[in-house]
C-alpha positions in Angstrom: 88.9 108.9 85.4 91.6 107.5 87.6 92.5 104.7 85.1 92.8 107.3 82.3 95.1 109.5 84.4 97.3 106.5 85.2 97.3 105.4 81.5 98.2 109.0 80.4 101.0 109.3 82.9 102.5 105.9 81.9 102.2 106.8 78.2 104.2 110.0 78.8 106.9 108.1 80.7 107.2 105.6 77.8 107.3 108.4 75.2 110.0 110.2 77.1 112.0 107.1 77.7 112.9 106.6 74.0 115.5 108.5 72.1 114.5 111.5 70.0 117.7 112.6 68.5 116.1 115.2 66.2 114.4 117.0 69.0 117.1 117.4 71.7 120.5 118.9 72.0 121.8 117.1 75.1 121.1 113.7 76.7 122.1 112.8 80.2 121.7 110.4 83.1 121.8 111.1 86.8 121.6 109.3 90.1 120.3 111.0 93.3 119.4 110.6 96.9 116.1 112.1 98.1 114.7 112.7 101.6 111.8 114.5 103.2 112.3 118.2 103.8 110.2 121.2 104.8 107.1 119.1 105.7 104.5 120.6 108.0 105.3 120.0 111.7 108.1 117.6 110.9 111.9 117.7 111.0 114.1 117.1 108.0 113.8 113.5 106.8 110.3 113.0 108.3 106.8 113.0 106.8 103.3 112.3 108.2 103.3 110.8 111.7 107.0 111.4 112.1 108.0 108.6 109.6 111.2 108.8 107.7 111.1 109.2 103.9 114.1 108.5 101.7 114.7 107.2 98.2 117.3 106.7 95.4 116.4 108.1 92.0 117.7 107.5 88.5 116.9 110.0 85.8 117.3 110.2 82.0 117.2 113.7 80.7 116.7 115.5 77.4 117.8 119.2 77.2 116.9 121.3 74.2 118.1 124.9 74.0 115.4 127.5 73.5 117.8 130.4 73.2 121.4 130.5 72.1 122.9 130.5 75.6 120.6 130.9 78.5 117.3 129.0 78.4 116.6 125.3 77.7 113.6 122.9 77.8 114.2 119.8 79.9 112.3 116.5 79.9 113.2 114.0 82.7 111.7 110.6 83.0 112.7 109.1 86.4 112.4 105.9 88.5 112.9 105.8 92.2 113.4 103.1 94.8 111.8 104.2 98.0 113.5 102.8 101.1 111.4 104.5 103.8 108.7 104.6 105.2 108.1 101.3 103.4 109.8 99.8 100.4 108.3 100.7 97.1 108.9 102.3 93.7 108.0 105.6 92.0 108.1 106.5 88.4 107.2 109.6 86.4 108.5 112.5 84.5 109.3 116.1 85.0 109.0 118.9 82.4 110.8 122.2 83.0 113.0 125.0 82.1 116.6 125.4 82.8 118.2 128.8 83.0 121.9 129.4 82.7 122.5 133.0 83.9 126.3 132.9 83.8 127.1 130.1 81.3 130.6 129.8 79.9 132.1 127.5 77.3 132.6 124.8 80.0 129.2 125.2 81.7 128.1 127.2 84.7 125.5 127.7 87.4 121.9 127.0 86.4 118.3 127.2 87.9 115.6 124.8 87.0 111.8 124.6 87.7 108.7 122.9 86.3 105.8 120.5 86.8 105.5 116.8 86.4 103.6 113.6 87.4 104.6 110.5 89.3 103.1 107.2 90.3 104.0 105.8 93.7 103.5 102.3 95.0 103.9 103.6 98.5 100.5 104.3 100.1 101.1 107.7 101.8 98.3 108.4 104.3 98.1 112.1 103.4 97.8 111.5 99.6 94.6 109.4 99.2 95.9 108.2 95.8 99.1 106.7 94.1 99.0 109.2 91.2 100.8 112.4 92.2 101.5 115.7 90.6 104.9 117.3 91.0 106.1 120.9 91.2 109.9 121.3 91.6 112.7 123.8 91.5 116.4 123.6 92.0 119.9 125.0 91.5 122.9 123.2 89.9 126.3 123.6 88.4 127.4 122.1 85.1 131.1 121.6 84.3 131.7 120.2 80.8 129.7 117.0 80.8 129.3 116.7 84.6 126.7 118.3 86.8 125.6 118.4 90.5 122.1 119.6 91.5 120.0 120.2 94.6 116.3 120.1 93.9 113.2 120.7 96.0 110.1 118.6 94.9 106.5 118.9 96.1 104.2 115.9 95.6 100.4 116.6 95.8 97.3 115.0 94.4 96.0 118.5 93.5 92.5 117.7 95.0 91.8 114.6 92.9 91.4 112.5 96.1 90.9 112.9 99.8 92.9 113.6 101.9 94.9 116.2 100.0 98.1 116.5 101.9 101.5 117.2 100.3 104.9 115.7 100.7 108.1 117.7 100.1 111.5 116.2 99.3 115.0 117.4 98.7 117.0 115.6 96.0 120.8 115.8 95.7 121.8 114.6 92.2 125.1 113.8 90.4 125.0 113.3 86.6 126.6 113.3 83.2 125.7 114.4 79.7 126.7 112.3 76.7 
């Protein structure tokens, strides 16, 4: 079961990593800094046992409009270098919806939310596994081909292993569409 979940997650990452020109309107890349936030009994930047958690993340994104102006489907494969609590890597993908409530010709404010999966080489004590599920939401602003975003992400194993703790992170991202 565990090997098939890992294989499925890796297959999704590989499928999302290639170009699919006929399916998507916009393509983009982003670079972000993430850190622990809103974790139980810990201050900002800290996870289980008071350890610091921080990472740098690179993302490739596909954005396909689902309505003429407001709603879009977003697929985002990502790779992260984890600096703390120990060096490691994370990779995965996020699926979601992006909503532009006040979009203009040059861009505008947007909200984003959705699920995803990640594989982490960092052995978090509260996770019990390296295969993690993701739920996230954020707010951003797009101006022409540039964007800035602040995103909250929750990592959990959704009860597939014991213990079943969660890790929360805040990610601040800068990116561009091409």
